[in-house]
C-alpha positions in Angstrom: 0.0 0.0 0.0 1.3 3.5 -0.9 0.8 5.9 2.0 1.6 9.6 2.1 2.3 10.9 5.6 2.0 14.6 6.0 4.0 15.8 9.1 7.1 14.3 10.7 6.2 15.2 14.3 5.9 12.7 17.0 2.7 11.1 15.7 4.0 11.0 12.1 7.3 9.5 13.0 5.6 6.9 15.2 3.2 5.9 12.4 6.0 5.8 9.9 8.0 3.4 12.1 5.0 1.1 12.5 4.0 1.1 8.8 7.5 0.5 7.4 7.8 -2.6 9.5 4.6 -3.8 7.8 5.9 -3.6 4.3 4.1 -0.4 3.1 5.5 2.1 0.6 5.8 5.3 2.7 6.4 8.9 1.7 6.8 11.5 4.5 6.3 15.2 3.8 7.6 17.9 6.1 9.1 21.4 6.0 12.1 20.4 8.1 14.7 19.0 5.8 17.1 17.9 8.6 14.3 16.1 10.5 13.4 14.2 7.3 17.0 13.3 6.6 17.4 11.8 10.1 14.2 9.8 9.6 15.3 8.6 6.1 18.7 7.5 7.6 17.0 5.0 9.9 13.9 4.0 8.0 13.3 2.7 4.5 11.1 5.5 3.4 11.0 8.3 0.8 10.8 11.9 1.9 9.7 15.2 0.3 10.7 18.6 1.8 8.0 21.2 1.4 4.6 22.6 2.5 2.2 19.7 3.0 -0.8 21.4 1.5 0.8 22.7 -1.7 -0.4 20.8 -4.8 3.1 20.6 -6.3 4.5 19.0 -3.1 1.7 16.4 -3.1 2.4 15.7 -6.8 6.1 15.3 -5.9 5.2 12.9 -3.2 3.3 10.7 -5.7 -0.3 11.6 -4.9 -1.5 10.4 -8.3 -1.1 6.7 -7.4 -1.3 6.9 -3.6 -3.8 4.6 -1.8 -4.0 6.8 1.3 -3.0 10.2 2.7 -2.6 10.7 6.5 -2.4 14.4 7.5 -0.9 14.7 10.9 0.9 18.1 10.8 0.7 20.4 13.8 -1.7 22.7 11.9 -5.4 21.7 11.6 -5.9 24.0 8.6 -3.0 22.5 6.7 -4.3 19.0 7.4 -7.8 19.8 6.2 -6.7 21.6 3.0 -4.3 18.8 2.2 -7.2 16.3 2.4 -9.3 18.6 0.2 -6.6 18.7 -2.5 -6.0 15.0 -2.2 -9.7 14.5 -3.1 -10.2 17.2 -5.7 -6.9 17.0 -7.6 -5.6 13.5 -7.0 -8.7 11.3 -6.1 -6.8 9.6 -3.3 -9.2 6.9 -2.1 -8.7 7.3 1.7 -8.0 10.5 3.6 -7.2 10.5 7.3 -6.9 13.8 9.1 -5.8 14.9 12.6 -7.8 17.8 14.0 -7.1 19.2 17.4 -9.4 22.2 17.7 -12.8 21.7 19.1 -13.9 24.7 17.1 -13.8 22.4 14.0 -14.7 19.1 15.7 -18.0 20.5 17.1 -19.3 21.0 13.6 -19.8 17.5 12.2 -21.3 18.8 8.9 -17.9 20.2 7.9 -16.6 16.7 7.2 -18.4 15.0 4.3 -18.0 14.4 0.6 -20.0 17.6 0.0 -17.8 19.7 2.3 -14.3 18.8 3.5 -13.9 15.2 2.2 -12.2 13.5 5.2 -12.9 9.8 5.7 -11.4 9.4 9.2 -11.0 12.2 11.8 -8.5 11.7 14.6 -8.5 14.0 17.7 -5.6 13.2 20.0 -7.2 15.3 22.8 -10.5 13.3 22.6 -8.6 10.0 22.6 -6.5 10.9 25.6 -9.5 12.2 27.5 -11.4 9.0 26.9 -8.3 6.9 27.9 -7.9 8.8 31.2 -11.7 8.6 31.9 -11.6 4.8 31.7 -8.7 4.7 34.1 -10.6 6.8 36.6 -13.7 4.6 36.2 -11.6 1.5 37.2 -9.7 2.2 40.4 -6.5 0.2 40.5 -6.2 -0.2 36.7 -3.0 0.6 34.7 -4.7 0.4 31.3 -8.3 -0.1 30.1 -9.2 -0.6 26.5 -12.5 -1.5 24.9 -13.7 -3.7 22.0 -16.8 -4.3 20.0 -18.6 -1.0 21.0 -17.6 -1.5 24.6 -19.0 -5.0 25.0 -15.6 -6.4 26.1 -12.7 -4.8 27.8 -9.0 -5.6 28.3 -7.7 -4.3 31.7 -4.1 -4.3 33.1 -3.7 -4.4 36.9 -0.8 -4.9 39.2 -1.2 -7.8 41.7 -0.4 -6.7 45.2 0.7 -8.5 48.4 -2.3 -10.1 50.1 -4.4 -10.0 46.9 -7.1 -12.7 46.6 -5.3 -14.8 44.0 -1.7 -13.9 44.6 0.2 -17.1 45.1 -2.5 -19.1 43.4 -2.8 -20.6 39.9 -5.1 -19.0 37.3 -7.2 -22.2 37.1 -8.4 -21.4 40.6 -10.3 -18.3 39.5 -13.4 -20.3 38.5 -13.5 -21.8 42.0 -13.4 -18.3 43.6 -16.0 -16.8 41.2 -17.9 -19.6 39.4 -20.2 -17.1 37.6 -17.3 -15.2 36.1 -15.7 -16.1 32.7 -12.5 -14.4 31.9 -9.2 -14.9 30.2 -5.8 -13.8 31.3 -4.1 -12.8 28.0 -0.6 -12.1 29.4 1.4 -11.5 32.5 4.4 -9.3 32.7 6.8 -10.1 35.5 9.8 -7.8 35.9 9.1 -6.5 32.4 9.3 -10.1 31.0 6.2 -11.4 29.2 4.7 -14.7 30.3 2.0 -16.5 28.2 -0.2 -17.9 30.9 -1.5 -21.4 31.3 -3.9 -22.7 33.9 -1.0 -23.6 36.1 0.6 -20.2 36.0 0.8 -18.7 39.5 0.3 -15.0 40.0 3.1 -13.3 42.0 3.3 -10.0 43.8 3.8 -7.0 41.4 2.9 -9.1 38.3 1.2 -6.9 35.7 -1.8 -8.9 34.7 -3.8 -8.3 31.4 -7.2 -9.9 31.5 -10.2 -9.7 29.2 -13.8 -10.1 30.0 -17.3 -8.8 29.3 -17.5 -5.2 30.3 -20.0 -6.1 33.0 -17.5 -8.6 34.5 -14.6 -6.2 34.7 -15.4 -4.8 38.2 -15.7 -8.3 39.9 -12.6 -9.5 38.1 -10.6 -6.6 39.4 -11.9 -7.3 42.9 -10.6 -10.9 42.5 -7.2 -9.7 41.5 -6.7 -6.7 43.7 -9.3 -6.8 46.4 -11.8 -3.9 46.6 -10.2 -0.7 45.5 -12.1 2.3 46.8 -13.8 4.5 44.1 -12.0 7.7 43.3 -13.6 10.9 44.6 -11.1 13.8 44.5 -9.2 14.6 41.3 -6.7 17.4 40.7 -5.8 18.3 37.1 -2.6 20.3 36.4 -3.0 22.2 33.1 -6.0 23.8 31.5 -5.1 23.4 27.8 -7.2 21.3 25.5 -6.7 17.9 27.2 -7.0 19.3 30.8 -10.2 21.2 30.0 -11.7 18.3 28.1 -11.1 15.9 31.0 -12.5 18.3 33.5 -15.7 18.7 31.4 -16.0 14.9 31.0 -15.6 14.1 34.7 -16.8 17.0 36.8 -20.3 15.5 37.1 -18.8 12.4 38.8 -15.9 13.6 40.9 -14.8 16.5 43.0 -12.5 18.2 40.5 -9.9 21.0 40.9 -7.9 22.4 38.0 -4.6 24.3 38.3 -3.7 26.6 35.5 -0.8 29.1 35.5 -2.2 31.5 32.8 -4.6 34.0 34.4 -6.5 34.7 31.2 -7.0 31.0 30.5 -8.3 30.6 34.0 -11.1 33.1 33.2 -12.0 31.1 30.1 -12.0 27.8 32.1 -14.2 29.3 34.9 -16.8 30.1 32.2 -16.5 26.8 30.5 -16.6 24.5 33.6 -19.6 24.3 35.9 -18.5 22.2 38.9 -14.8 22.3 38.6 -12.8 24.6 41.0 -10.3 26.6 38.8 -7.1 27.7 40.6 -4.6 30.2 39.3 -1.1 29.0 40.0 1.9 26.8 39.2 1.1 23.1 39.3 4.5 22.5 40.9 3.9 25.1 43.7 4.4 23.1 46.8 2.5 25.5 49.0 -0.5 25.6 46.6 -0.7 21.8 46.5 -0.6 21.6 50.2 -3.3 24.3 50.7 -5.5 22.3 48.3 -5.1 19.1 50.4 -3.0 17.2 47.9 -2.6 14.4 50.5 -6.4 13.7 50.3 -6.4 13.7 46.5 -7.1 10.3 44.9 -5.6 11.0 41.5 -3.4 13.8 40.3 -3.3 14.3 36.5 -0.4 16.3 35.1 -1.7 17.4 31.7 0.2 20.6 30.7 1.8 20.9 27.3 5.3 20.6 28.8 6.9 17.2 29.7 9.2 18.6 32.3 6.4 20.5 34.1 4.2 17.3 34.1 7.0 15.1 35.5 8.0 17.5 38.2 4.4 18.3 39.3 3.5 14.6 39.3 6.6 13.7 41.4 5.9 16.5 43.8 2.2 15.5 44.1 3.2 11.9 44.9 5.7 13.0 47.5 3.1 15.2 49.2 0.7 12.3 49.5 -1.5 12.0 46.3 -2.9 8.5 46.0 -2.1 8.0 42.3 -0.3 10.3 39.8 -0.8 10.2 36.0 1.5 12.2 33.8 1.2 13.1 30.1 4.6 12.7 28.5 5.4 13.0 24.8 9.1 12.0 25.0 9.1 8.2 24.8 12.5 8.0 26.6 10.9 9.7 29.6 7.9 7.3 29.5 10.1 4.2 29.6 12.2 5.7 32.4 9.5 6.9 34.7 6.4 4.7 34.5 5.9 2.3 37.3 8.1 4.2 39.7 6.9 7.3 41.6 4.8 8.1 38.5 2.1 5.4 38.4 1.0 5.9 34.8 2.9 7.8 32.1 0.6 8.5 29.1 2.0 8.9 25.6 -0.4 10.8 23.4 1.4 9.8 20.2 1.1 6.1 21.1 -2.6 6.4 21.8 -3.1 8.4 18.6 -0.9 6.0 16.5 -2.9 3.0 17.7 -6.1 4.6 16.7 -4.7 5.3 13.2 -3.3 1.8 12.7 -6.7 0.2 12.5 -7.4 2.3 9.4 -4.2 1.7 7.5 -3.5 -2.0 8.1 -4.6 -4.9 6.0 -7.6 -7.0 7.1 -10.8 -5.9 8.7 -9.8 -4.3 12.0 -12.3 -2.6 14.4 -9.8 -1.6 17.1 -6.0 -1.5 17.7 -4.7 -0.7 21.1 -1.0 -0.1 22.0 0.1 -1.8 25.2 3.3 -1.8 27.3 4.6 1.4 25.7 4.1 0.1 22.2 5.8 -3.3 22.6 2.5 -5.2 22.7 -0.8 -4.8 21.0 -4.4 -5.9 21.4 -6.3 -6.0 18.1 -9.9 -6.6 17.2 -10.4 -8.4 13.9 -13.7 -9.2 12.1 -13.6 -12.7 10.7 -14.9 -13.1 7.2 -15.4 -16.0 4.7 -16.0 -19.7 5.4 -14.0 -22.9 5.9 -12.7 -22.8 2.3 -11.6 -19.2 2.2 -10.6 -18.4 5.7 -7.8 -19.7 7.9 -9.8 -19.1 11.1 -13.5 -19.4 10.3 -15.0 -22.8 11.1 -11.9 -23.8 13.2 -11.6 -24.4 16.9 -9.3 -21.9 18.6 -7.1 -24.7 19.8 -6.5 -25.8 16.2 -5.5 -22.4 14.8 -1.7 -22.0 14.3 -0.9 -18.8 16.0 2.5 -17.2 16.0 4.6 -17.4 19.2 3.4 -14.9 21.8 -0.1 -14.4 20.2 -3.3 -15.4 22.0 -7.0 -15.1 21.3 -8.6 -13.6 24.3 -12.3 -13.4 23.4 -14.9 -13.4 20.7 -17.8 -11.0 20.4 -20.7 -12.6 18.5 -23.6 -10.2 18.2 -24.4 -9.1 21.7 -22.6 -12.0 23.3 -19.0 -12.0 24.7 -17.5 -15.5 24.5 -14.2 -15.9 26.4 -11.7 -17.9 24.3 -11.3 -21.5 25.2 -9.7 -24.2 23.0 -13.1 -25.8 21.9 -14.7 -22.5 20.8 -15.3 -22.4 17.0 -14.9 -19.1 15.2 -17.8 -18.1 12.9 -18.0 -15.6 10.1 -18.5 -12.0 11.3 -17.2 -12.8 14.8 -15.2 -10.0 16.3 -12.0 -11.8 17.4 -9.8 -10.0 20.1 -6.1 -10.9 19.7 -3.3 -10.1 22.1 0.3 -9.9 20.8 3.0 -9.9 23.4 5.4 -9.0 20.5 3.8 -6.7 18.0 6.3 -7.7 15.3 4.1 -10.7 14.6 1.3 -8.4 13.4 1.8 -9.2 9.7 1.5 -13.0 10.4 -1.7 -12.4 12.3 -3.1 -10.2 9.5 -2.5 -13.0 7.0 -4.5 -15.3 9.2 -7.6 -13.1 9.0 -7.3 -12.2 5.3 -9.9 -13.9 3.1 -8.8 -16.1 0.2 -9.3 -15.1 -3.5 -12.2 -17.7 -3.9 -14.3 -15.8 -1.4 -17.3 -14.1 -3.1 
């Protein structure tokens, strides 16, 4: 597939790295020649220096025979214009556009074949807000992702000393909770992945990924961790797009305070938010945090536009007694260094955005792609098509499917029913199959499994 990527920022680079590994023909367009040269030196891609929305630059990038254009520059207007040109001048079949401003996103009529012809809209702020909201809804979780219109969920939790099944084998779960059907997709022990069997024993500090019907997630977490108290008090550091969106989304459920250093922005936020207490000050001001009872805060979310500010305020909040701290970090080197220490959860917006983009650019019929373990692992939702003669999975028992090493099927969603994957379960056409990859480098092999043969009509 020939794909033109507009923008070599963090999301564009992350997407290029993923797509090159999957044997796509990639052309990256950006104004920064040095940045493009550094990218070309380490990736097998073509590059074009120039303005992403200029017709001659798109022509130079090969827009005449491109299968897809992905506009992820830092400018919404450039992204939208590039998609318009891709449609009008070059008839590129699929156009994906990143838009950050709510001023555009709030007008859905803008994006149609009769207006701005964009096939897929991606909003990093909306994706990150939804991601954090799920974490808050599941106390004790490290990651929560959903599948099949939220019928099934995959949750990561850390097993703690004294937890109900710590020191016990996974096959004991049905004895504890006979009405609960779940599948542990993977366990990470000291950053080493373990593909679990029934005899696998859960140890203290294991990071356990399990999948279940959304209705069964809460009792399953209780089984793994005991009863985590629901969160009540949330402090948000930073009132930019993500911070303000999160406050809007959660202020009806939690006691929310938002700290913003820009006085004029505080005035805007005070008008925008109805139940959130807006505070003017530095998020890393020790006296301010103490005066706002940081030691009684259940979750501190550092969501400014600056990595260093987020890291320092999160570390300070943790030291002053905040129950859990979440920090937004764009530099992946920082994420890998800090997560799991004093910072409980380090969020990478580019990883969240890239995962959302991948489901639209990969082969096979994918409904969802979720990046796990800082991009090393993935959970993917495929839709099975065909029959026994045209598909390598349809009509076969899960135990008889030849999966690559480190790949497991966690669950199947069939209509309204969530079926946890057991060896005897037979996959049917149109099933939504949720696959966990400990090593995402096997994604191409998994894609081939779900591709329909040429005889399928």
